[in-house]
C-alpha positions in Angstrom: 128.4 60.2 8.3 124.9 58.7 8.3 122.2 59.8 5.9 118.8 60.1 7.6 115.5 60.9 5.9 113.7 63.7 7.6 110.3 62.7 9.0 107.6 65.4 9.2 106.3 65.5 12.7 102.7 66.1 11.4 102.8 62.9 9.3 103.3 59.4 10.4 105.2 58.1 7.3 108.6 58.9 5.8 108.7 60.7 2.4 111.0 59.3 -0.3 113.6 61.7 -1.7 112.7 63.8 -4.7 113.1 62.0 -8.0 115.4 64.7 -9.5 118.1 64.7 -6.8 121.8 64.5 -6.5 123.1 63.0 -3.2 119.6 63.2 -1.8 119.4 67.0 -2.4 116.5 68.1 -4.8 118.0 69.6 -8.0 115.0 71.9 -8.3 115.7 73.7 -5.0 119.4 74.0 -5.8 118.8 75.5 -9.3 116.0 77.8 -8.1 118.4 79.9 -6.2 120.1 81.2 -9.4 117.1 82.9 -11.0 116.1 84.3 -7.6 119.5 86.1 -7.4 119.5 87.2 -11.1 115.9 88.6 -11.0 116.6 90.4 -7.7 119.8 91.9 -9.1 117.9 92.9 -12.3 115.6 95.1 -10.1 118.6 96.7 -8.5 120.4 97.4 -11.8 117.1 98.8 -13.2 116.9 101.2 -10.3 120.5 102.3 -10.7 119.9 102.8 -14.5 116.8 104.8 -13.7 118.7 107.1 -11.3 121.9 107.4 -13.4 120.9 106.9 -17.1 124.2 105.0 -17.6 123.7 102.4 -20.3 126.0 99.9 -18.6 123.3 99.2 -16.0 120.7 98.4 -18.7 123.1 95.9 -20.3 123.7 94.3 -16.8 119.9 94.0 -16.5 119.6 92.3 -19.9 122.4 89.8 -19.1 120.9 89.1 -15.6 117.5 88.5 -17.2 119.1 86.0 -19.7 121.0 84.2 -16.9 117.8 84.0 -14.8 115.7 82.8 -17.6 118.1 80.0 -18.6 118.7 78.8 -15.0 114.9 79.2 -14.2 114.1 77.0 -17.2 116.5 74.4 -15.9 115.0 74.6 -12.4 111.5 74.3 -14.0 112.5 71.1 -15.9 113.9 69.6 -12.6 110.7 70.6 -10.8 108.5 69.1 -13.4 110.5 65.8 -13.3 110.2 65.7 -9.5 106.5 66.5 -9.8 105.8 63.9 -12.4 107.8 61.1 -10.8 107.4 61.7 -7.1 104.0 61.0 -5.4 105.2 62.8 -2.3 105.7 66.0 -4.3 102.3 65.7 -6.0 100.6 65.0 -2.7 102.0 68.1 -1.0 99.5 70.9 -0.6 101.6 73.8 -2.1 102.9 71.8 -5.1 100.4 73.2 -7.7 100.5 76.8 -6.6 104.4 76.7 -6.5 104.5 75.2 -10.0 102.1 77.8 -11.4 104.0 80.5 -9.6 107.3 79.4 -11.2 105.7 79.6 -14.6 104.3 83.1 -13.9 107.7 84.2 -12.7 109.4 83.0 -15.9 106.7 84.5 -18.1 107.1 87.9 -16.3 110.9 87.7 -16.6 110.5 86.9 -20.3 108.3 89.9 -20.9 110.8 92.0 -18.9 113.6 90.7 -21.2 111.6 91.8 -24.2 111.1 95.2 -22.7 114.9 95.5 -22.0 115.6 94.6 -25.7 114.4 98.1 -26.6 116.9 101.0 -26.9 117.9 103.4 -24.1 115.6 104.9 -21.5 112.3 103.3 -22.7 113.8 99.8 -22.2 113.8 100.3 -18.4 111.5 103.2 -17.5 108.7 102.6 -16.8 107.9 99.0 -18.0 111.3 97.4 -17.2 111.0 98.6 -13.6 107.3 97.6 -13.4 108.0 94.1 -14.7 111.1 93.7 -12.5 109.0 94.6 -9.4 106.2 92.3 -10.6 108.7 89.4 -11.1 110.1 89.9 -7.6 106.6 89.8 -6.0 105.6 86.7 -7.9 109.0 85.1 -7.2 108.7 85.8 -3.4 105.2 84.2 -3.3 106.3 81.2 -5.4 109.5 80.7 -3.4 107.5 80.9 -0.1 105.2 78.2 -1.3 108.3 76.1 -2.5 109.9 76.6 0.9 106.8 75.2 2.5 106.9 72.3 0.1 110.5 71.4 1.0 110.7 72.2 4.7 107.2 71.7 6.0 106.3 68.5 4.1 109.9 67.1 4.1 109.7 66.3 0.4 113.2 65.2 -0.7 115.0 66.7 2.3 117.8 64.7 3.8 120.1 65.6 6.6 123.7 64.4 7.2 124.4 63.9 10.9 
């Protein structure tokens, strides 16, 4: 197996791997998948709670929010390290919007977690649902920008042939 650094066809130079990486794979992009799943499932469990009023679903939402916030904070730390110590990451066009989007996602999820800390129906309907939808929208936009950062600009991407 040979490790080859991906070269962006629109640029003439090769990018170094992201600073916060394991085996050439950026830690941030690996960790960012966990909060994406947790926050998406939170929306689904909120909808099920709204339709059934079964408290188990509210508890699932609370635990998913906690797991998403913890893993999101870890991903944010890895992203900040990559941003601070990699000139290729800082030079990429969507780096700032992606970073700001990640902070907005975590802030919305934190507010959602506070909303879910209330008792019963008012913990989810309407503000829990509204914040879950807002978190998903912000997350999709931020992840789209992050995808462009990794795949279009080739920052920290390595292939094994």
